C-alpha positions as a LaTeX table, in Angstrom:
\begin{tabular}{lrrr}
\hline
Residue & $x$ (\AA) & $y$ (\AA) & $z$ (\AA) \\
\hline
Unk1 & 55.39 & $-117.93$ & 16.17 \\
Unk2 & 56.98 & $-120.93$ & 17.70 \\
Unk3 & 59.63 & $-120.21$ & 15.99 \\
Unk4 & 59.54 & $-116.29$ & 18.07 \\
Unk5 & 59.14 & $-118.32$ & 21.26 \\
Unk6 & 61.99 & $-120.54$ & 21.21 \\
Unk7 & 64.26 & $-117.60$ & 20.28 \\
Unk8 & 62.84 & $-115.88$ & 22.98 \\
Unk9 & 63.38 & $-118.28$ & 25.56 \\
Unk10 & 67.15 & $-118.55$ & 24.31 \\
Unk11 & 67.73 & $-115.29$ & 24.65 \\
Unk12 & 66.47 & $-115.38$ & 28.14 \\
Unk13 & 68.81 & $-117.89$ & 28.90 \\
Unk14 & 71.82 & $-115.95$ & 26.98 \\
Unk15 & 70.95 & $-113.00$ & 29.38 \\
Unk16 & 70.99 & $-114.79$ & 32.37 \\
Unk17 & 74.45 & $-116.34$ & 31.67 \\
Unk18 & 75.40 & $-112.91$ & 30.94 \\
Unk19 & 74.36 & $-111.62$ & 33.97 \\
Unk20 & 76.34 & $-114.14$ & 35.79 \\
Unk21 & 79.11 & $-113.72$ & 33.56 \\
Unk22 & 78.99 & $-110.00$ & 34.36 \\
Unk23 & 78.55 & $-110.10$ & 38.06 \\
Unk24 & 81.70 & $-112.70$ & 38.38 \\
Unk25 & 83.77 & $-109.62$ & 36.38 \\
Unk26 & 83.08 & $-107.13$ & 39.52 \\
Unk27 & 84.38 & $-109.34$ & 41.97 \\
Unk28 & 87.78 & $-109.00$ & 43.24 \\
Unk29 & 90.49 & $-111.44$ & 42.68 \\
Unk30 & 90.72 & $-112.14$ & 46.46 \\
Unk31 & 86.89 & $-112.32$ & 46.67 \\
Unk32 & 85.90 & $-115.61$ & 48.89 \\
Unk33 & 82.24 & $-116.98$ & 47.87 \\
Unk34 & 79.75 & $-119.41$ & 49.66 \\
Unk35 & 77.47 & $-121.64$ & 48.54 \\
Unk36 & 73.90 & $-120.59$ & 49.78 \\
Unk37 & 72.96 & $-124.34$ & 49.85 \\
Unk38 & 75.70 & $-125.98$ & 51.87 \\
Unk39 & 77.82 & $-123.54$ & 53.09 \\
Unk40 & 80.84 & $-124.31$ & 51.02 \\
Unk41 & 83.50 & $-121.02$ & 50.81 \\
Unk42 & 85.39 & $-121.27$ & 47.74 \\
Unk43 & 88.92 & $-119.06$ & 49.01 \\
Unk44 & 90.66 & $-118.04$ & 45.41 \\
Unk45 & 93.61 & $-118.71$ & 47.70 \\
Unk46 & 93.13 & $-122.17$ & 48.29 \\
Unk47 & 91.36 & $-122.74$ & 44.82 \\
Unk48 & 89.45 & $-126.47$ & 44.36 \\
Unk49 & 91.14 & $-129.53$ & 44.67 \\
Unk50 & 88.07 & $-131.67$ & 43.52 \\
Unk51 & 87.65 & $-129.69$ & 40.27 \\
Unk52 & 91.71 & $-129.57$ & 39.97 \\
Unk53 & 91.09 & $-125.62$ & 39.87 \\
Unk54 & 94.85 & $-124.44$ & 40.96 \\
Unk55 & 95.26 & $-121.90$ & 44.10 \\
Unk56 & 95.34 & $-118.32$ & 43.02 \\
Unk57 & 92.16 & $-118.83$ & 40.55 \\
Unk58 & 89.56 & $-116.49$ & 41.13 \\
Unk59 & 85.99 & $-116.99$ & 41.39 \\
Unk60 & 85.15 & $-115.15$ & 38.03 \\
Unk61 & 87.91 & $-117.06$ & 36.19 \\
Unk62 & 86.44 & $-120.92$ & 36.82 \\
Unk63 & 85.38 & $-122.85$ & 34.09 \\
Unk64 & 82.18 & $-122.01$ & 33.25 \\
Unk65 & 81.26 & $-126.09$ & 33.89 \\
Unk66 & 82.39 & $-125.39$ & 37.32 \\
Unk67 & 79.84 & $-126.06$ & 40.22 \\
Unk68 & 80.00 & $-126.22$ & 44.19 \\
Unk69 & 82.43 & $-129.16$ & 44.90 \\
Unk70 & 80.23 & $-130.52$ & 48.10 \\
Unk71 & 76.92 & $-130.57$ & 46.90 \\
Unk72 & 77.11 & $-129.48$ & 42.95 \\
Unk73 & 75.16 & $-126.32$ & 43.27 \\
Unk74 & 75.45 & $-123.81$ & 40.50 \\
Unk75 & 77.86 & $-121.09$ & 40.43 \\
Unk76 & 75.06 & $-118.75$ & 40.67 \\
Unk77 & 74.06 & $-120.13$ & 44.18 \\
Unk78 & 77.39 & $-118.46$ & 45.56 \\
Unk79 & 77.28 & $-115.20$ & 47.65 \\
Unk80 & 79.84 & $-112.90$ & 48.47 \\
Unk81 & 81.71 & $-113.42$ & 52.00 \\
Unk82 & 82.33 & $-110.50$ & 54.14 \\
Unk83 & 85.79 & $-110.17$ & 55.14 \\
Unk84 & 86.90 & $-110.04$ & 59.01 \\
Unk85 & 86.01 & $-106.03$ & 58.67 \\
Unk86 & 82.60 & $-106.67$ & 57.84 \\
Unk87 & 83.06 & $-105.45$ & 54.38 \\
Unk88 & 82.15 & $-107.55$ & 51.18 \\
\hline
\end{tabular}
């Protein structure tokens, strides 16, 4: 019984990680995202000098260990920033 509970918990975590990966894959290469905690904006055109992410790196291609360089918020805590035309 306990073995099943551990497997179920791992499956839930794996599913959540998979959901985040699928969400990342739907983002455009130039999509900017904002941290919900501190409002830091990740802009692919700039990259991230703190984590040594080169300019031109889409959010979906950030390393799995990447977190907000300002507050250490997780990747899942980022939301899409609407562009100047008001479209996300």
